[in-house]
N, C-alpha and C positions, 0 to 999 in steps of 0.2 A: 459410554465411547468405552472403557475396558472391555467390558464385555464381547463389545464388537469386534475388538483386535486382538480377544483371548480366541473368539470361534474366526477368524480370519488366519489364526496363524494353523487351525487347524486342516484348511483346504490350503493344496500345495501349490495350487498355482497361484494365490493370491500372496501366499506366503513368499514365493520367487519373485513376486513385484516390490514386496516390502523388504526383501532384500538386496533387491538391485536399487531401489530407492535409497538403502542405507548407505552401502557401496558408493552412489554417486557423491552423495553428502559427506562421506569420508574424504572423497577425491577433490571435493571441492575447501575442506577446510586444512587440507594438505599442501592445495594451491596457494591457497592464502599466506602460506610461509614462504615462499619461492620469493626470493628478491627481483627484483628488477635492475639486470646490469645496467652500470653506468652512474646508479644514484647513491645518493648517502640516507641509510634507512634510519638514520637517528636525528633526520631533519626536522621533519613531523612532530617526532617528540617533543623536541624543542622549541620547536613553531609552536604547537598547540600552548605550551606552557607560559609563552608568550602572548597569548591572546587572551582578550576579555570577553570575546564574541564566541557565539556558538554553531555561527557560517556553516560550520564543517563537520561537528560533532554529530547534527542528525545522519551528514552524509557518512560519515564513519563509522554511525550504530548500523547505516542498511548495508554495509559492505564487511561486516563483520571483525573489524576491526584492521580489513585489509589496507583500507587506504592511510591509516595509521602506519602501518609496518610498511606501507609501498611496495607492495609486490605484484607478481604479473595480476592477481584479481580485483587490484587495485579500484579499479573503476565500475568492479562487479555488475550486477543485472540493471543499474540505471540508465544507461542508453537505453537499454530494452524498453523498460517501464515508459519513459518519457516517448520512445518513437510509439509503440501503442497508444498511449493519450494521443497524440497527434494523430494517428493515423483512425482513432475513433472518431476525433473532432473532424475531421477532415471527411469522413464517410457523410457524413451529415452535411459537409458543405459541397463537394464535388460531385454532382451527379453520377458523373462515371464511376467512381468509386460505390457510391449508394445501389446501382445496378448489380455490380461485383456481390457486394453484400448479398443481394436478393438471388443470386444467381446459385446457390446452392454450394454443395461441398466444392464445387471448382472455383466460384467465385472468392469462397473464402482460403481458398490454398492459395491463389492470387496474390489477395490482402496481406496473406502470411509472409510470402515470399518477398512481396514490398517493403513489409515492415521489417525484415531481414535487414535490407539493402539501408533501410532509413537507420537502423541500431549501427550497423556500421559506421555509415555516415557519420552520426553524432556522437559515436567514439573516437574514430579520428579526431574531429571537433575537438573532443575535451580532453584528448592524451596530448593534442598539440598545444593547448594554451595550459594545461599544467606542466607540461615540459620547458616551456619557452619562459610564460610567466614566473614559475618557480625555479625553473631551472637555474636564471639567473641571480635569483637570488640565495643560490647554494643546496638545490638537492641534488643537482648533478655534481658529481666530484670533478668533469673537466666538462665547462660549458663550453661544447662544439656541435657542429654539424650533425657529427655522426654519431654522438650521443644521444642528441636530441629526436634522430630517425630513430634508433633503438628503443628509447622508452615510447614513442609512439607506436610503434611496431608491436612491442612486447604486452602495453597498455590495450591497444585494439585488438589484439589476438587472444588476449584473456580475457574479455568481454563477450566475443565473440563464440569463446570456448563456455563458457557459462550459458550463454543463449544455447548452445547445443547442447549441454548437460541438459536444459530444462526440458528442451523436447525432448529428448530421449526419457525421463522421469514420466510424463505426459502420455509419451507413447509406450514406456514397456515397462513401467511404474506403477505405483498406485495415483497417478496424476496429477493435475494441477503442479506442474514442474516447476513454471517461473517462482510460482507462490511460493513455492516449499524452499526452492533455493534462498529467497528474500526472508523467509522464515527463518530459515536454522541461522542465516547471519544474524540479523537479531538474536537470536536467543543463544548465538555463543558469548556475545556480549553482558544477558540478563547474569548470570553467575560473581561478575566481578563487579558488576554494579551492587546487586544486593550485598555482599561481602562489605562494599565501601557504606552503603548505607549504615550496616550493622556497627563498623567500626566507627564512624562518624557518632552514631544517636545512642548504641549500645554498650560496646566494650569500654572499658572505663570509668562507667558509670557507677552508681552504688544498685544492689542489686534490686531494689523497687523498682529506681527510675529505669533501671534498663528492661525491666522486665515489663513495663508500662510500655516504654519505647517501641520494644520488639511488638507486642501486640496490637500498639497503631500502623505502623508499619505493615504488618501482615493482614491489618482489617483494611488497611485504603487499596493495597493492591489486590483483594478478594471482592471489595466492593466496587472497584472500577472493571475487574472482570467479568462480574456478575453484569454490571450496567452495557458493558461491552455485548455480550452472550444477549440481551434483550435486544437492545438497540439490531445486532443483525437477525435473530430470529423474529423479530415483532414484525407482525403483518395485518393488513387492514384486508379484509374479503369483501369484496362489491357482489354479492348474488346479481347473477342473470339466469332470467329465462328465454329458452329458446321456443318460440310458436309449433306447435303441431302444424305439419303440411303433409300432403299427398304427394308420393312418387309412387307411381306405375300404382300398384293394387295393394302397396303399405302404406302405412301413416306412419310418418317418421316425425322427429323431432320431441319436444315436450318437453327436455330435461333441463338439469337445473345445474349450473356450474357456477365459478366466482372467476373475478379478476383479482389474483393477490397485488396487493401492492405495500413493499417494503417498510416499514420506519424508514431506515437509515436505506432510502434509495439509491444512493449516489455513494455510498460506502465509503472508503478512507480519500477517495479523487480531492473532495474538498479541501482538505487538511495537507493534503500534499501540495494543491494549487497555491495556498496561501502563505502557508513556509516557504516553500521557493520563490513567490512573488515578496516577502517580507523579506527575507537574505539575500536578495539578488544584489542591491547598493554592496551590500557587505560584503561580498565574493568579491565583486569588481574591483572594491577597494584592498581588497587582502592579497588579489592575485596580483596588482598592479603596485603594491606596497606602500597606497595611499592611507596616511594615519589621518584621519581626521579631527578638524579642528576648529575650533569657536561655533557656529550655529549648525554648519553640517557636521562636525562632529557631534552634537547636540539629538542630530535628527538620527544618526548612526547608532548612539545608545537607544533611543526608542526605538526601534528598529531589531535591538537584541534581547532576546527573549530572558537573556543572563539578569536585565535591569528590569523585568516586572515583577509586582507587586513587592518591593523592596520596600519597608517601611519609610527608609533615610531617603529616597528618591521615587517619589509615587507620581511624580511628573511625567517620569518614561513610563508607565505604566498607560498612556495612552497610546503605548504601539500595542498594548495589549487588546485597547478595544478596536483596534484597527484590525488587528487580526480576528477577533469576532465577529466584525461588520465580512470580512471577506470571507471566511468559513461559512457564514448562512450567504452571503451574494454566490460564492462557487455552490454551494449546494441546490440552491434553485435554478442556476446555469446549467449545471451537468443536467439535471434531471428533466430540465425546459426540452434539451437536445435529443435527449435518449429515453423520452418518453412523450407521444403525442396523443393527447388526448382526442382531436379530432379524426386522426388516423383508426384509433379503436372503437371510437363510435362509429363511424363506416362502416367499417369491417363488421360489427355487430348487425347494423343495418341491414347489410347484404346477405346476413347469414338468418334475419330474423330473430336475431337478440335484442333482449331489452332489460334494463334496471328494474325491477318491481317498482312502480310509481312514478317514472322518469320516462317520458315521452323519445323516443327513437331521435334519432339526429344532433340537432344543435344543442338543445336541452341535456342531451346525455353527454355534449363533449363540455357544456358547462359545468354539472355537475362532478362531472369527473376532474377538472380543473381545478375546480374550488375546495374542492378533497384532497386532493393531490399537494393543492397550495400548505393546507393544514397539515397534512402528514410531513411534507418535506419542514415544516416548521421545528414541528417536534422533533424529526429524525438529527435536523443541527442543532437545535440545542443541545440533545443529547451530546451530539460531536463534542461541542464547544464543552460543555461538562468534563468528559473525559480528558480532553487536549490541555484545559486550563489547570486542573487540580496539581499536575507534576509542576507547572511554571509559579503555581502558588508555594507550594510547598519551599521551590527552589527561592524563590525569594524571600518568603518570611525565614525558612529558616536553613538555609545554603544547602539543601538536600540537592549535591550535584549525581545527576543520572545521565547517560546516554541515552536509554528509553524511556519513552512518555507514552501519552496514549496514542498516540499516529502508531508504535511500534504494538502497543497492545489490541490496537482494532486490528491489526494484520495478524497477528498470532492468533487471534482467538477464530477470527473467520476462515484463517487457512485451516487450523486444526480443525473445526467445525465441519468443515467442508469438503476437508480429505476424510475424516469418518465418514460421512454422507455417501462419498464417493465410493469406500470399500464394501458401504451395506449393500450400495445398489450394486457392485459386481458380484457381492453373496447372493444377491437375490437373483440374478441373471443367469450366477451355474446355477441355483436351483431349479430356475425354470429349465435349464438345458438337461439337468440330471432328470429329471421330472419328464420330458419327451423322449429323452433316449431310454429310459423305462418301457 
């Protein structure tokens, strides 16, 4: 990876793209410090201290602290991420959108345009809920219609601006614009979290205990990163043989290729879905200032990951079991709507392709479905391990950090994908240079 970056800086075109991306990231970090007019910026700091839940910690980590600071970028690109997921699901459910997706570049442009409008609509809704829900609890310095409108406009504009920056990075930078914006937000909080871990478990201890604690912390982080890399790059290649046939006077076909099935076929989507679903009741109660008591209070504690794996309150770890079940379920669900074994089998049959030892048609479809179920299960278990480890150390040892398995999955996958894109751009440039010569 470092060799790739070193070689990339030797090429002016790619070097300019890297500098452009860096400047856009600087703009984002500066924007995360600009306050929204009419709000009390210390409100969320005080509110977070009074909360026992982590419903908004995950959101604050994704926004790089902008949410806690209540800056104009407080919503960040979460509306765009939600919009993209909705559009991806709707593409499967609505035939018109499915036709657009198959209509080449023009169709994808139309879907991208619709995604932008949905993003703005979601940003308006989220900003309105925050301005009204938290505004009357003390977020707004003066709770009136004008301040509510100002906050909604500022937050919506900030989210739209970040979406625009992400698209500019994709077009003029190194690519993966939205993913890079999300990654830099998560990375901006990690130094503070690492320092907090060392302050909690290393500083103030004896030299022997401090060294052991530091080694354990570093080892756990490294092992989790390695596991994420294995999940991200793990691929099961299914060999496909194409029969020879005569076209005109030539014999074509006969080549062997493969269908790559990724171990983590659904990426980080199952974790996001499961976390969002688990935290939805907690978020609603927080917005409406509802303090759970009695039976419902116990339910809310079970949904709160801060209570999971706590030896003193093991009953609340039932929520962790529900979370694991949801991750596995959404891994299968998302894969089922993005990978169609029957369609792939039909395409192979039309093109004269077959899997060695498997008959074309339905047997091929059944074989792919069976193999896919096995691979998805392995990927879901890997995702679960990565996500549960931080909860375990949080519950048993009280290691409070804003980043977790989800953040590591996003960071590692985006970094690896960005390096691959830089390598492909270097390769294309070498081909161009060869042709020009």
